[in-house]
C-alpha positions, 0 to 999 in steps of 0.5 A: 645717285647721290644727294649732293647729285640730286641737289645738282640736277634740280637746284644748282645747274638750273640757278648756274644757267640763269647767272651764267646765260646758259641753257645746260639744265634744259638741254641735257633734260632734252637729251635724255629724252632722246637717248632712246629715241627712235631714229625717225624721232632723232631725225624730226629734231636735227631736221627742225634744228637744222632748218632752223640755223638755215633761215638763221644764217640767210638772214643774220650772217653776211657769208651765208647770205651771200653764198645762198644768194650766189649758188640761187638756193633758198634756205627753207631748201636746206631741210636734211642731212642730205640737202646740206650737200648742195653747200660748199665745205667749209675749211679752216682757210674759209674761217681765217679768210671770212671771219668778220662775215661769219660772225652773226649781226645780232652777236651782241644780244647772243651769249658767247664766248671767244674760241680757238683751236690748238693748232694741231694743224699748224696754225691756230684758228680763232671763232666764236662760240655761242653759249647754247652750243656750250650747253649742248656740249655738256649736256651730252658728256653728262647723259654720256657719263650716266651711262657708266654710273657717274652723275655730275656732283660726284668727285672728278679728277682731270688731268690735262692740258690747256683745252682741259685745264685753262689757266685763268688769272682772275676767278670767274663763273666757270670756275665756280661751275667746276668746282661747286657744280662739277666737283672738278679737281684740275690738274696741269698735265704739262709737268711730267717728271716724278715730282709732278707725277707724285704731287698729283698722285697725293692730290688723287687721293686726298680728293677720292675721285669717283671718275677721272678725265684727261688726255689718254697719254697723259693719263698713261704717263701718270699710270705708268708711274703708279705702277713703277713706284707700286702705289696703292690704287682704289678702283674708279667707276670710269676714267673718261679721255678725250683730245687724242687718239686713244691706242689700245695700249693706253686703254688696257694700261689704264683699265688695269692700273685703275681698275675700271672701264675707259670711256673714249670721246671725240669732240672738236669746239669748231665744228661742234662734232661730239660723240661718246662711247658706250658700254658696248665699246664699238665706237661711238655714238654721235650726239645727233641732237647737236651735230650732222655729220658727213664723211666725204672723199677728197672731191668732197663727195658723200661715201657710203657707210663702213667707207672712210673719209674727210669728217665733215660737221655742222654745228646745230647751235653755234648761232654766233659763228656758225659752222655748216659742213665745216672740214673738222681735219680729221678722217673716220667712217660711219658704221653700217650697223646700229649698235647693240646697246639699242640706240639709235644714233649713229655710231662713228667708227674709228677715228684714223687721225688728223688728217693733218697727222696722217702720213702718207707714203710717196704713192699718196696712201695714208697711214694711220697713226693707230697702224704705227704701233702694229709695225713695231711688231715683228711681222705686223704680228701683235697676236704672236706672244714671242713678238710681244716680248719684243715690243714690250722692250720698248719705252717709248717710240715717235715716228718722224716723217720729214718733208721729203717722205722719209722715215725716222723711228725713234725708239727709247728702250726700257733696258738701254743695254739691251741687244738693238739689233732684234728690233732691225725688223722694223725697218722692213716694216715701215719700208713695206708700208712707205714704199719708195721712202728712206727708213732709219731706226734710232735708239734715243735717250728720251722722247720728249713731250709737247708743252702740253704734256701729251705723248706726240708718237706721230709727226709728219712735215710731208704733204703728199701732192698729186 
């Protein structure tokens, strides 16, 4: 650990906590202590935090006080993850309809900030975030970053949209935190043309970071530009991806260009869910110190480990606006076995994608966005070298499902003069998965990114109803 990083831990972060009314230093120390704790020790801490939250909800949050009374449940009866099943699932609609009732009556005495979702499900949602939850989130990040040998205080380069690179009208204490403590050079991915990529590259090379962070798709656009222009690059310690599903080919491109491992993270400001990938690269460890995660079926019943369902999260740190059994909007599963790294925390299996962004066939079967690239290989076989040759002729793709459930496959080829007939198998592959849907194949000059700079390869207006 560098001298700057040591000063960070012992002096700057505790000082920032006092100025910004955070508890990051203490929470980081706790999470490091529990990093290799036993399952029993983790559960004991989690249960203790859950019980304290339930007491607070009943005595200070009108919505939960009324909910407990209507169900005939006392807060002390909710002591464990299993007990939470006695409470109903909270949705975004619940938050919109009961916003005022969900605000704690002691909010004025608790440091907090206003938050909002990015609107990925169609409608943005407002909420409040306790700064203790913020401290838990960053403590979890800092702990997991050290799994890869990166210490806060070493230089970091971030490329992303508004959720990672916020545009503020005035200089704030958070800007000081980013610049002085995190030494984080942030750049917006909203512009993705060659001029913007060159500017990002020049800034990157001047900054000489040890790690890079951002949306997987934004970082890949950056990596592709570096390869296209044959620009020199030095290896990083690690790349941290967040904010969207990390496609396998994205990981491969980033590791090839920047000559370092990629660590994927999963989280949500609403709901407090938090999971980080360890060096074993076998999915992601849940930060059980700060959230309780359940996986449920369509009827809201908990499913066995290994079975996919909807992600439900209880944020153990947000007291000003508690999220208890909140449906995050994603689908995933809990891995049956513990990770080979030796940590006792449960492991979140593949995040199948935004539930609202999943495509459905007309029989109601969900199709994961991670399946879409595989369906662009002949016979769905991505191990066959000849199939890989054809697939690699595709520069960009986007799969669109309209309100009727029909599918449009948009392909941008690297060579516009390429024989288009060789891709006709794509229609058959998609017809086999999307039974009853009309499937069309279209070749386009370009596929624009979203305003945030992300590549949106999966767009759906279809809502399956029984």
